[in-house]
N, CA, C and O atoms as a GROMACS GRO file, in nm:
protein
  572
    1MET      N    1  22.360   2.554   8.903
    1MET     CA    2  22.416   2.556   9.036
    1MET      C    3  22.454   2.414   9.076
    1MET      O    4  22.371   2.340   9.131
    2HIS      N    5  22.578   2.376   9.050
    2HIS     CA    6  22.621   2.241   9.085
    2HIS      C    7  22.656   2.229   9.233
    2HIS      O    8  22.686   2.119   9.280
    3GLU      N    9  22.653   2.338   9.307
    3GLU     CA   10  22.677   2.333   9.451
    3GLU      C   11  22.570   2.249   9.521
    3GLU      O   12  22.600   2.176   9.615
    4LEU      N   13  22.445   2.258   9.475
    4LEU     CA   14  22.338   2.181   9.536
    4LEU      C   15  22.361   2.032   9.518
    4LEU      O   16  22.345   1.955   9.613
    5SER      N   17  22.397   1.989   9.398
    5SER     CA   18  22.421   1.847   9.377
    5SER      C   19  22.544   1.800   9.454
    5SER      O   20  22.545   1.688   9.505
    6MET      N   21  22.647   1.882   9.462
    6MET     CA   22  22.767   1.845   9.538
    6MET      C   23  22.734   1.839   9.687
    6MET      O   24  22.777   1.746   9.756
    7ALA      N   25  22.659   1.936   9.737
    7ALA     CA   26  22.620   1.935   9.878
    7ALA      C   27  22.536   1.812   9.910
    7ALA      O   28  22.549   1.753  10.017
    8THR      N   29  22.450   1.772   9.817
    8THR     CA   30  22.368   1.652   9.836
    8THR      C   31  22.457   1.528   9.849
    8THR      O   32  22.435   1.444   9.935
    9GLU      N   33  22.558   1.518   9.763
    9GLU     CA   34  22.652   1.405   9.770
    9GLU      C   35  22.728   1.406   9.902
    9GLU      O   36  22.750   1.301   9.962
   10ILE      N   37  22.769   1.523   9.946
   10ILE     CA   38  22.844   1.535  10.072
   10ILE      C   39  22.756   1.494  10.190
   10ILE      O   40  22.801   1.419  10.277
   11VAL      N   41  22.633   1.543  10.193
   11VAL     CA   42  22.539   1.507  10.300
   11VAL      C   43  22.518   1.356  10.302
   11VAL      O   44  22.521   1.295  10.409
   12ASP      N   45  22.495   1.296  10.185
   12ASP     CA   46  22.475   1.151  10.178
   12ASP      C   47  22.597   1.075  10.228
   12ASP      O   48  22.585   0.976  10.300
   13SER      N   49  22.715   1.122  10.190
   13SER     CA   50  22.840   1.059  10.232
   13SER      C   51  22.859   1.068  10.383
   13SER      O   52  22.898   0.972  10.448
   14VAL      N   53  22.830   1.187  10.438
   14VAL     CA   54  22.844   1.208  10.582
   14VAL      C   55  22.744   1.119  10.658
   14VAL      O   56  22.780   1.056  10.757
   15LYS      N   57  22.621   1.115  10.612
   15LYS     CA   58  22.519   1.031  10.677
   15LYS      C   59  22.562   0.885  10.676
   15LYS      O   60  22.547   0.814  10.775
   16LYS      N   61  22.615   0.840  10.563
   16LYS     CA   62  22.660   0.701  10.551
   16LYS      C   63  22.774   0.673  10.649
   16LYS      O   64  22.779   0.565  10.708
   17SER      N   65  22.865   0.768  10.666
   17SER     CA   66  22.978   0.747  10.757
   17SER      C   67  22.933   0.744  10.904
   17SER      O   68  23.004   0.691  10.989
   18LEU      N   69  22.817   0.800  10.933
   18LEU     CA   70  22.765   0.801  11.070
   18LEU      C   71  22.686   0.675  11.104
   18LEU      O   72  22.658   0.649  11.222
   19GLU      N   73  22.649   0.596  11.002
   19GLU     CA   74  22.570   0.475  11.026
   19GLU      C   75  22.645   0.380  11.120
   19GLU      O   76  22.764   0.356  11.105
   20GLY      N   77  22.570   0.326  11.218
   20GLY     CA   78  22.627   0.231  11.312
   20GLY      C   79  22.710   0.294  11.422
   20GLY      O   80  22.763   0.223  11.508
   21LYS      N   81  22.724   0.425  11.420
   21LYS     CA   82  22.799   0.496  11.524
   21LYS      C   83  22.700   0.545  11.629
   21LYS      O   84  22.580   0.555  11.601
   22ASN      N   85  22.747   0.574  11.747
   22ASN     CA   86  22.658   0.623  11.854
   22ASN      C   87  22.648   0.775  11.852
   22ASN      O   88  22.658   0.840  11.956
   23VAL      N   89  22.629   0.831  11.733
   23VAL     CA   90  22.623   0.976  11.715
   23VAL      C   91  22.480   1.026  11.737
   23VAL      O   92  22.385   0.978  11.675
   24VAL      N   93  22.468   1.124  11.827
   24VAL     CA   94  22.340   1.188  11.852
   24VAL      C   95  22.318   1.301  11.750
   24VAL      O   96  22.211   1.314  11.691
   25ARG      N   97  22.423   1.380  11.733
   25ARG     CA   98  22.415   1.488  11.634
   25ARG      C   99  22.555   1.525  11.588
   25ARG      O  100  22.654   1.504  11.659
   26LEU      N  101  22.560   1.580  11.472
   26LEU     CA  102  22.686   1.628  11.415
   26LEU      C  103  22.696   1.776  11.444
   26LEU      O  104  22.598   1.849  11.426
   27SER      N  105  22.812   1.822  11.489
   27SER     CA  106  22.826   1.965  11.516
   27SER      C  107  22.900   2.037  11.404
   27SER      O  108  22.862   2.148  11.367
   28THR      N  109  23.006   1.976  11.349
   28THR     CA  110  23.086   2.044  11.247
   28THR      C  111  23.136   1.946  11.141
   28THR      O  112  23.174   1.833  11.171
   29VAL      N  113  23.133   1.991  11.018
   29VAL     CA  114  23.193   1.919  10.906
   29VAL      C  115  23.296   2.012  10.844
   29VAL      O  116  23.264   2.125  10.806
   30ARG      N  117  23.420   1.964  10.835
   30ARG     CA  118  23.527   2.044  10.773
   30ARG      C  119  23.548   1.991  10.632
   30ARG      O  120  23.580   1.874  10.612
   31LEU      N  121  23.530   2.080  10.536
   31LEU     CA  122  23.537   2.045  10.395
   31LEU      C  123  23.650   2.123  10.328
   31LEU      O  124  23.661   2.244  10.347
   32GLU      N  125  23.732   2.054  10.251
   32GLU     CA  126  23.837   2.121  10.174
   32GLU      C  127  23.796   2.117  10.027
   32GLU      O  128  23.764   2.011   9.973
   33ILE      N  129  23.796   2.235   9.964
   33ILE     CA  130  23.762   2.239   9.822
   33ILE      C  131  23.872   2.311   9.745
   33ILE      O  132  23.923   2.414   9.787
   34GLY      N  133  23.907   2.252   9.633
   34GLY     CA  134  24.007   2.313   9.546
   34GLY      C  135  23.948   2.429   9.470
   34GLY      O  136  23.830   2.430   9.437
   35GLU      N  137  24.033   2.528   9.443
   35GLU     CA  138  23.983   2.648   9.374
   35GLU      C  139  23.936   2.618   9.232
   35GLU      O  140  23.860   2.697   9.175
   36LEU      N  141  23.978   2.506   9.174
   36LEU     CA  142  23.935   2.473   9.038
   36LEU      C  143  23.805   2.395   9.032
   36LEU      O  144  23.759   2.360   8.923
   37THR      N  145  23.744   2.365   9.147
   37THR     CA  146  23.615   2.297   9.146
   37THR      C  147  23.504   2.392   9.103
   37THR      O  148  23.396   2.348   9.062
   38MET      N  149  23.532   2.521   9.111
   38MET     CA  150  23.434   2.625   9.078
   38MET      C  151  23.312   2.617   9.169
   38MET      O  152  23.202   2.654   9.129
   39LEU      N  153  23.333   2.568   9.292
   39LEU     CA  154  23.225   2.562   9.391
   39LEU      C  155  23.228   2.690   9.473
   39LEU      O  156  23.332   2.731   9.524
   40GLY      N  157  23.113   2.754   9.484
   40GLY     CA  158  23.103   2.876   9.563
   40GLY      C  159  23.081   2.844   9.710
   40GLY      O  160  22.994   2.764   9.744
   41LYS      N  161  23.161   2.905   9.795
   41LYS     CA  162  23.152   2.883   9.939
   41LYS      C  163  23.012   2.915   9.994
   41LYS      O  164  22.953   2.834  10.066
   42ASP      N  165  22.962   3.031   9.960
   42ASP     CA  166  22.832   3.073  10.011
   42ASP      C  167  22.720   2.983   9.960
   42ASP      O  168  22.628   2.950  10.035
   43GLN      N  169  22.728   2.944   9.833
   43GLN     CA  170  22.626   2.857   9.776
   43GLN      C  171  22.628   2.719   9.842
   43GLN      O  172  22.523   2.660   9.868
   44LEU      N  173  22.749   2.667   9.868
   44LEU     CA  174  22.760   2.538   9.937
   44LEU      C  175  22.701   2.546  10.078
   44LEU      O  176  22.628   2.456  10.121
   45LYS      N  177  22.733   2.652  10.149
   45LYS     CA  178  22.681   2.668  10.285
   45LYS      C  179  22.528   2.681  10.286
   45LYS      O  180  22.461   2.628  10.374
   46PHE      N  181  22.475   2.753  10.186
   46PHE     CA  182  22.330   2.767  10.177
   46PHE      C  183  22.265   2.631  10.149
   46PHE      O  184  22.167   2.595  10.214
   47ALA      N  185  22.320   2.556  10.053
   47ALA     CA  186  22.268   2.424  10.021
   47ALA      C  187  22.276   2.332  10.143
   47ALA      O  188  22.184   2.256  10.170
   48TRP      N  189  22.388   2.340  10.216
   48TRP     CA  190  22.405   2.260  10.337
   48TRP      C  191  22.295   2.292  10.438
   48TRP      O  192  22.237   2.200  10.497
   49SER      N  193  22.266   2.420  10.458
   49SER     CA  194  22.163   2.458  10.556
   49SER      C  195  22.025   2.406  10.518
   49SER      O  196  21.945   2.372  10.605
   50ILE      N  197  21.998   2.398  10.390
   50ILE     CA  198  21.869   2.346  10.342
   50ILE      C  199  21.863   2.194  10.359
   50ILE      O  200  21.761   2.140  10.402
   51LEU      N  201  21.972   2.125  10.324
   51LEU     CA  202  21.974   1.979  10.324
   51LEU      C  203  21.989   1.917  10.462
   51LEU      O  204  21.969   1.796  10.478
   52THR      N  205  22.024   1.997  10.562
   52THR     CA  206  22.048   1.942  10.696
   52THR      C  207  21.949   1.996  10.799
   52THR      O  208  21.986   2.024  10.913
   53GLN      N  209  21.825   2.011  10.758
   53GLN     CA  210  21.726   2.068  10.848
   53GLN      C  211  21.665   1.969  10.946
   53GLN      O  212  21.588   2.007  11.034
   54ASP      N  213  21.700   1.840  10.930
   54ASP     CA  214  21.649   1.741  11.025
   54ASP      C  215  21.752   1.631  11.045
   54ASP      O  216  21.854   1.624  10.976
   55GLY      N  217  21.724   1.544  11.141
   55GLY     CA  218  21.813   1.432  11.167
   55GLY      C  219  21.940   1.474  11.239
   55GLY      O  220  21.949   1.585  11.292
   56PRO      N  221  22.040   1.386  11.241
   56PRO     CA  222  22.163   1.412  11.317
   56PRO      C  223  22.248   1.527  11.261
   56PRO      O  224  22.339   1.575  11.329
   57LEU      N  225  22.220   1.571  11.138
   57LEU     CA  226  22.296   1.681  11.079
   57LEU      C  227  22.233   1.817  11.106
   57LEU      O  228  22.291   1.921  11.074
   58LYS      N  229  22.113   1.817  11.167
   58LYS     CA  230  22.042   1.942  11.194
   58LYS      C  231  22.128   2.033  11.281
   58LYS      O  232  22.178   1.992  11.386
   59GLY      N  233  22.145   2.158  11.237
   59GLY     CA  234  22.221   2.257  11.312
   59GLY      C  235  22.372   2.245  11.297
   59GLY      O  236  22.446   2.321  11.358
   60SER      N  237  22.418   2.150  11.217
   60SER     CA  238  22.563   2.135  11.201
   60SER      C  239  22.620   2.249  11.118
   60SER      O  240  22.551   2.308  11.034
   61LYS      N  241  22.745   2.278  11.144
   61LYS     CA  242  22.813   2.387  11.077
   61LYS      C  243  22.907   2.329  10.971
   61LYS      O  244  22.980   2.234  10.998
   62LEU      N  245  22.904   2.388  10.852
   62LEU     CA  246  22.993   2.348  10.745
   62LEU      C  247  23.108   2.448  10.740
   62LEU      O  248  23.087   2.567  10.714
   63VAL      N  249  23.230   2.401  10.766
   63VAL     CA  250  23.350   2.485  10.760
   63VAL      C  251  23.422   2.450  10.631
   63VAL      O  252  23.457   2.335  10.607
   64ILE      N  253  23.444   2.551  10.548
   64ILE     CA  254  23.504   2.529  10.417
   64ILE      C  255  23.642   2.593  10.411
   64ILE      O  256  23.659   2.711  10.443
   65VAL      N  257  23.739   2.513  10.371
   65VAL     CA  258  23.876   2.560  10.354
   65VAL      C  259  23.910   2.547  10.205
   65VAL      O  260  23.902   2.438  10.148
   66LYS      N  261  23.947   2.659  10.144
   66LYS     CA  262  23.985   2.658  10.002
   66LYS      C  263  24.130   2.613   9.987
   66LYS      O  264  24.217   2.656  10.063
   67LYS      N  265  24.154   2.526   9.889
   67LYS     CA  266  24.288   2.480   9.858
   67LYS      C  267  24.329   2.537   9.723
   67LYS      O  268  24.249   2.538   9.629
   68PRO      N  269  24.452   2.584   9.712
   68PRO     CA  270  24.496   2.646   9.586
   68PRO      C  271  24.519   2.542   9.475
   68PRO      O  272  24.538   2.424   9.501
   69ALA      N  273  24.515   2.592   9.354
   69ALA     CA  274  24.548   2.506   9.239
   69ALA      C  275  24.699   2.483   9.240
   69ALA      O  276  24.777   2.576   9.258
   70LEU      N  277  24.739   2.359   9.220
   70LEU     CA  278  24.881   2.323   9.214
   70LEU      C  279  24.911   2.265   9.077
   70LEU      O  280  24.830   2.191   9.020
   71VAL      N  281  25.027   2.300   9.024
   71VAL     CA  282  25.063   2.258   8.889
   71VAL      C  283  25.205   2.203   8.884
   71VAL      O  284  25.287   2.227   8.972
   72GLU      N  285  25.231   2.130   8.777
   72GLU     CA  286  25.366   2.089   8.739
   72GLU      C  287  25.387   2.138   8.597
   72GLU      O  288  25.306   2.111   8.509
   73CYS      N  289  25.495   2.212   8.576
   73CYS     CA  290  25.524   2.265   8.443
   73CYS      C  291  25.586   2.157   8.355
   73CYS      O  292  25.681   2.089   8.396
   74ARG      N  293  25.533   2.143   8.236
   74ARG     CA  294  25.584   2.045   8.140
   74ARG      C  295  25.715   2.092   8.076
   74ARG      O  296  25.789   2.012   8.018
   75GLU      N  297  25.742   2.223   8.087
   75GLU     CA  298  25.860   2.278   8.021
   75GLU      C  299  25.979   2.298   8.115
   75GLU      O  300  26.090   2.254   8.084
   76CYS      N  301  25.957   2.363   8.230
   76CYS     CA  302  26.071   2.393   8.319
   76CYS      C  303  26.075   2.307   8.444
   76CYS      O  304  26.173   2.311   8.518
   77GLY      N  305  25.969   2.229   8.468
   77GLY     CA  306  25.967   2.140   8.584
   77GLY      C  307  25.917   2.203   8.714
   77GLY      O  308  25.918   2.136   8.817
   78PHE      N  309  25.875   2.329   8.711
   78PHE     CA  310  25.822   2.395   8.831
   78PHE      C  311  25.709   2.314   8.891
   78PHE      O  312  25.625   2.260   8.819
   79LYS      N  313  25.706   2.305   9.024
   79LYS     CA  314  25.595   2.243   9.097
   79LYS      C  315  25.551   2.340   9.204
   79LYS      O  316  25.632   2.383   9.287
   80GLY      N  317  25.423   2.376   9.204
   80GLY     CA  318  25.373   2.468   9.306
   80GLY      C  319  25.241   2.531   9.268
   80GLY      O  320  25.166   2.477   9.186
   81ALA      N  321  25.215   2.647   9.327
   81ALA     CA  322  25.088   2.718   9.305
   81ALA      C  323  25.080   2.770   9.162
   81ALA      O  324  25.179   2.813   9.104
   82ALA      N  325  24.960   2.766   9.109
   82ALA     CA  326  24.935   2.809   8.971
   82ALA      C  327  24.921   2.960   8.961
   82ALA      O  328  24.895   3.029   9.060
   83THR      N  329  24.940   3.011   8.840
   83THR     CA  330  24.918   3.151   8.807
   83THR      C  331  24.815   3.157   8.696
   83THR      O  332  24.824   3.084   8.597
   84ARG      N  333  24.717   3.245   8.713
   84ARG     CA  334  24.617   3.265   8.607
   84ARG      C  335  24.670   3.364   8.507
   84ARG      O  336  24.734   3.463   8.543
   85LEU      N  337  24.644   3.338   8.379
   85LEU     CA  338  24.694   3.425   8.274
   85LEU      C  339  24.604   3.545   8.253
   85LEU      O  340  24.482   3.536   8.264
   86GLY      N  341  24.665   3.658   8.222
   86GLY     CA  342  24.594   3.778   8.181
   86GLY      C  343  24.488   3.822   8.278
   86GLY      O  344  24.506   3.816   8.399
   87ASN      N  345  24.376   3.866   8.223
   87ASN     CA  346  24.266   3.918   8.301
   87ASN      C  347  24.156   3.813   8.316
   87ASN      O  348  24.038   3.847   8.324
   88ALA      N  349  24.196   3.686   8.319
   88ALA     CA  350  24.097   3.578   8.328
   88ALA      C  351  24.039   3.573   8.468
   88ALA      O  352  24.108   3.540   8.565
   89GLY      N  353  23.914   3.606   8.479
   89GLY     CA  354  23.847   3.604   8.609
   89GLY      C  355  23.759   3.483   8.622
   89GLY      O  356  23.768   3.388   8.543
   90THR      N  357  23.673   3.485   8.721
   90THR     CA  358  23.586   3.372   8.746
   90THR      C  359  23.470   3.365   8.648
   90THR      O  360  23.389   3.272   8.655
   91HIS      N  361  23.460   3.461   8.557
   91HIS     CA  362  23.351   3.458   8.461
   91HIS      C  363  23.375   3.353   8.353
   91HIS      O  364  23.284   3.319   8.278
   92LEU      N  365  23.497   3.302   8.344
   92LEU     CA  366  23.527   3.198   8.246
   92LEU      C  367  23.489   3.061   8.301
   92LEU      O  368  23.500   3.037   8.421
   93ALA      N  369  23.442   2.972   8.212
   93ALA     CA  370  23.407   2.837   8.254
   93ALA      C  371  23.530   2.763   8.306
   93ALA      O  372  23.521   2.687   8.402
   94ALA      N  373  23.644   2.784   8.242
   94ALA     CA  374  23.769   2.723   8.286
   94ALA      C  375  23.878   2.830   8.282
   94ALA      O  376  23.902   2.890   8.178
   95PRO      N  377  23.942   2.855   8.394
   95PRO     CA  378  24.045   2.958   8.396
   95PRO      C  379  24.168   2.918   8.314
   95PRO      O  380  24.199   2.800   8.301
   96LEU      N  381  24.236   3.017   8.261
   96LEU     CA  382  24.359   2.993   8.188
   96LEU      C  383  24.473   2.993   8.288
   96LEU      O  384  24.493   3.090   8.361
   97ILE      N  385  24.548   2.883   8.292
   97ILE     CA  386  24.653   2.866   8.393
   97ILE      C  387  24.785   2.839   8.324
   97ILE      O  388  24.792   2.763   8.227
   98ALA      N  389  24.890   2.902   8.375
   98ALA     CA  390  25.023   2.883   8.319
   98ALA      C  391  25.125   2.872   8.432
   98ALA      O  392  25.095   2.902   8.547
   99CYS      N  393  25.244   2.830   8.397
   99CYS     CA  394  25.354   2.822   8.492
   99CYS      C  395  25.392   2.962   8.536
   99CYS      O  396  25.411   3.050   8.452
  100PRO      N  397  25.404   2.986   8.668
  100PRO     CA  398  25.442   3.119   8.715
  100PRO      C  399  25.588   3.153   8.686
  100PRO      O  400  25.628   3.270   8.693
  101LYS      N  401  25.667   3.052   8.655
  101LYS     CA  402  25.809   3.073   8.629
  101LYS      C  403  25.837   3.107   8.482
  101LYS      O  404  25.906   3.204   8.452
  102CYS      N  405  25.783   3.024   8.392
  102CYS     CA  406  25.816   3.040   8.250
  102CYS      C  407  25.694   3.062   8.161
  102CYS      O  408  25.708   3.074   8.039
  103THR      N  409  25.575   3.068   8.219
  103THR     CA  410  25.445   3.079   8.150
  103THR      C  411  25.420   2.963   8.054
  103THR      O  412  25.339   2.974   7.962
  104GLY      N  413  25.488   2.851   8.077
  104GLY     CA  414  25.470   2.733   7.993
  104GLY      C  415  25.344   2.655   8.028
  104GLY      O  416  25.272   2.687   8.122
  105GLU      N  417  25.321   2.551   7.949
  105GLU     CA  418  25.206   2.463   7.969
  105GLU      C  419  25.224   2.381   8.096
  105GLU      O  420  25.333   2.332   8.124
  106VAL      N  421  25.115   2.366   8.172
  106VAL     CA  422  25.123   2.295   8.298
  106VAL      C  423  25.026   2.177   8.304
  106VAL      O  424  24.927   2.171   8.230
  107LYS      N  425  25.057   2.086   8.393
  107LYS     CA  426  24.968   1.975   8.428
  107LYS      C  427  24.910   2.011   8.565
  107LYS      O  428  24.986   2.043   8.657
  108ILE      N  429  24.779   2.006   8.578
  108ILE     CA  430  24.714   2.037   8.706
  108ILE      C  431  24.724   1.915   8.796
  108ILE      O  432  24.678   1.806   8.760
  109VAL      N  433  24.784   1.933   8.915
  109VAL     CA  434  24.800   1.822   9.009
  109VAL      C  435  24.724   1.843   9.140
  109VAL      O  436  24.721   1.754   9.224
  110GLY      N  437  24.662   1.957   9.157
  110GLY     CA  438  24.583   1.984   9.277
  110GLY      C  439  24.490   2.101   9.255
  110GLY      O  440  24.515   2.188   9.172
  111GLY      N  441  24.382   2.103   9.332
  111GLY     CA  442  24.287   2.212   9.322
  111GLY      C  443  24.154   2.172   9.264
  111GLY      O  444  24.066   2.256   9.247
  112ARG      N  445  24.139   2.043   9.232
  112ARG     CA  446  24.012   1.994   9.179
  112ARG      C  447  23.934   1.911   9.280
  112ARG      O  448  23.825   1.864   9.251
  113GLU      N  449  23.990   1.894   9.399
  113GLU     CA  450  23.930   1.804   9.496
  113GLU      C  451  23.824   1.871   9.582
  113GLU      O  452  23.820   1.993   9.598
  114CYS      N  453  23.740   1.786   9.635
  114CYS     CA  454  23.639   1.827   9.733
  114CYS      C  455  23.639   1.714   9.836
  114CYS      O  456  23.589   1.604   9.808
  115ILE      N  457  23.695   1.740   9.954
  115ILE     CA  458  23.720   1.635  10.052
  115ILE      C  459  23.656   1.670  10.186
  115ILE      O  460  23.678   1.779  10.239
  116VAL      N  461  23.578   1.577  10.240
  116VAL     CA  462  23.532   1.592  10.377
  116VAL      C  463  23.652   1.552  10.462
  116VAL      O  464  23.685   1.434  10.473
  117ARG      N  465  23.716   1.650  10.523
  117ARG     CA  466  23.840   1.626  10.597
  117ARG      C  467  23.814   1.575  10.739
  117ARG      O  468  23.888   1.490  10.788
  118SER      N  469  23.709   1.626  10.804
  118SER     CA  470  23.680   1.579  10.940
  118SER      C  471  23.535   1.607  10.977
  118SER      O  472  23.469   1.694  10.920
  119LEU      N  473  23.489   1.531  11.075
  119LEU     CA  474  23.355   1.548  11.132
  119LEU      C  475  23.371   1.563  11.282
  119LEU      O  476  23.456   1.497  11.343
  120ARG      N  477  23.292   1.650  11.342
  120ARG     CA  478  23.288   1.660  11.487
  120ARG      C  479  23.144   1.632  11.528
  120ARG      O  480  23.050   1.695  11.479
  121ALA      N  481  23.130   1.534  11.619
  121ALA     CA  482  22.996   1.489  11.655
  121ALA      C  483  22.982   1.476  11.806
  121ALA      O  484  23.080   1.464  11.878
  122VAL      N  485  22.857   1.479  11.851
  122VAL     CA  486  22.825   1.452  11.991
  122VAL      C  487  22.771   1.309  11.994
  122VAL      O  488  22.680   1.274  11.918
  123THR      N  489  22.828   1.227  12.081
  123THR     CA  490  22.789   1.087  12.089
  123THR      C  491  22.686   1.064  12.198
  123THR      O  492  22.656   1.155  12.276
  124GLU      N  493  22.631   0.943  12.203
  124GLU     CA  494  22.527   0.909  12.301
  124GLU      C  495  22.574   0.927  12.444
  124GLU      O  496  22.494   0.959  12.532
  125ASP      N  497  22.703   0.906  12.469
  125ASP     CA  498  22.754   0.922  12.605
  125ASP      C  499  22.788   1.068  12.637
  125ASP      O  500  22.843   1.096  12.744
  126GLY      N  501  22.756   1.160  12.545
  126GLY     CA  502  22.773   1.302  12.569
  126GLY      C  503  22.910   1.358  12.537
  126GLY      O  504  22.934   1.477  12.560
  127THR      N  505  22.999   1.277  12.486
  127THR     CA  506  23.133   1.326  12.453
  127THR      C  507  23.137   1.379  12.311
  127THR      O  508  23.059   1.339  12.225
  128ASN      N  509  23.229   1.469  12.288
  128ASN     CA  510  23.254   1.518  12.153
  128ASN      C  511  23.355   1.426  12.088
  128ASN      O  512  23.458   1.394  12.147
  129GLY      N  513  23.327   1.385  11.968
  129GLY     CA  514  23.419   1.299  11.897
  129GLY      C  515  23.454   1.361  11.764
  129GLY      O  516  23.374   1.435  11.707
  130ALA      N  517  23.571   1.332  11.715
  130ALA     CA  518  23.613   1.382  11.584
  130ALA      C  519  23.660   1.265  11.501
  130ALA      O  520  23.721   1.171  11.552
  131ARG      N  521  23.632   1.271  11.374
  131ARG     CA  522  23.680   1.169  11.281
  131ARG      C  523  23.772   1.236  11.183
  131ARG      O  524  23.739   1.341  11.127
  132GLY      N  525  23.885   1.177  11.162
  132GLY     CA  526  23.978   1.229  11.063
  132GLY      C  527  23.960   1.158  10.931
  132GLY      O  528  23.866   1.080  10.915
  133LYS      N  529  24.048   1.183  10.840
  133LYS     CA  530  24.053   1.116  10.710
  133LYS      C  531  23.914   1.100  10.650
  133LYS      O  532  23.854   0.993  10.656
  134GLY      N  533  23.866   1.205  10.593
  134GLY     CA  534  23.732   1.206  10.537
  134GLY      C  535  23.720   1.136  10.404
  134GLY      O  536  23.816   1.081  10.351
  135THR      N  537  23.601   1.141  10.352
  135THR     CA  538  23.570   1.083  10.223
  135THR      C  539  23.610   1.179  10.114
  135THR      O  540  23.583   1.299  10.124
  136LYS      N  541  23.671   1.129  10.011
  136LYS     CA  542  23.712   1.215   9.901
  136LYS      C  543  23.603   1.217   9.795
  136LYS      O  544  23.553   1.112   9.754
  137LYS      N  545  23.569   1.333   9.752
  137LYS     CA  546  23.480   1.353   9.638
  137LYS      C  547  23.559   1.436   9.540
  137LYS      O  548  23.596   1.549   9.570
  138ARG      N  549  23.584   1.383   9.427
  138ARG     CA  550  23.663   1.455   9.328
  138ARG      C  551  23.572   1.502   9.216
  138ARG      O  552  23.483   1.430   9.171
  139THR      N  553  23.597   1.622   9.172
  139THR     CA  554  23.526   1.673   9.055
  139THR      C  555  23.628   1.680   8.944
  139THR      O  556  23.745   1.712   8.966
  140ARG      N  557  23.584   1.652   8.827
  140ARG     CA  558  23.674   1.657   8.713
  140ARG      C  559  23.623   1.759   8.612
  140ARG      O  560  23.503   1.765   8.583
  141ARG      N  561  23.711   1.837   8.561
  141ARG     CA  562  23.679   1.935   8.457
  141ARG      C  563  23.738   1.885   8.328
  141ARG      O  564  23.852   1.838   8.323
  142ARG      N  565  23.661   1.895   8.224
  142ARG     CA  566  23.713   1.860   8.092
  142ARG      C  567  23.775   1.983   8.030
  142ARG      O  568  23.718   2.092   8.036
  143ASN      N  569  23.892   1.965   7.972
  143ASN     CA  570  23.961   2.079   7.909
  143ASN      C  571  23.919   2.095   7.767
  143ASN      O  572  23.966   2.186   7.698
   0.00000   0.00000   0.00000
């Protein structure tokens, strides 16, 4: 279950970004994960709930947005969403992906990322604050 280790990294990153800020508590973390990270939404949320039981992250909500796999075809030049070949489901360690136009070999250009996109926090003066441009955590799959 690599969701626990990824959630631990995300929690550490979020805590670090809050250092020196007048944050009383964090209310929401918006996370974007690529479909090729093989991270389970429910598992990430469960790990988050365990890892944020105290401190400024206590009670915070993890909002996860899935991002599709994006490819560039080496043969026809197509750029866009990927197509999985055949009956390849999530039971495979690495899905088989091909160009949706010509079924040619593709280069993966998106769908492997895990990005903290924004944080919503309550500050010492009682206002809600949001931070944009989150920390990028990238996972890499070996082919």
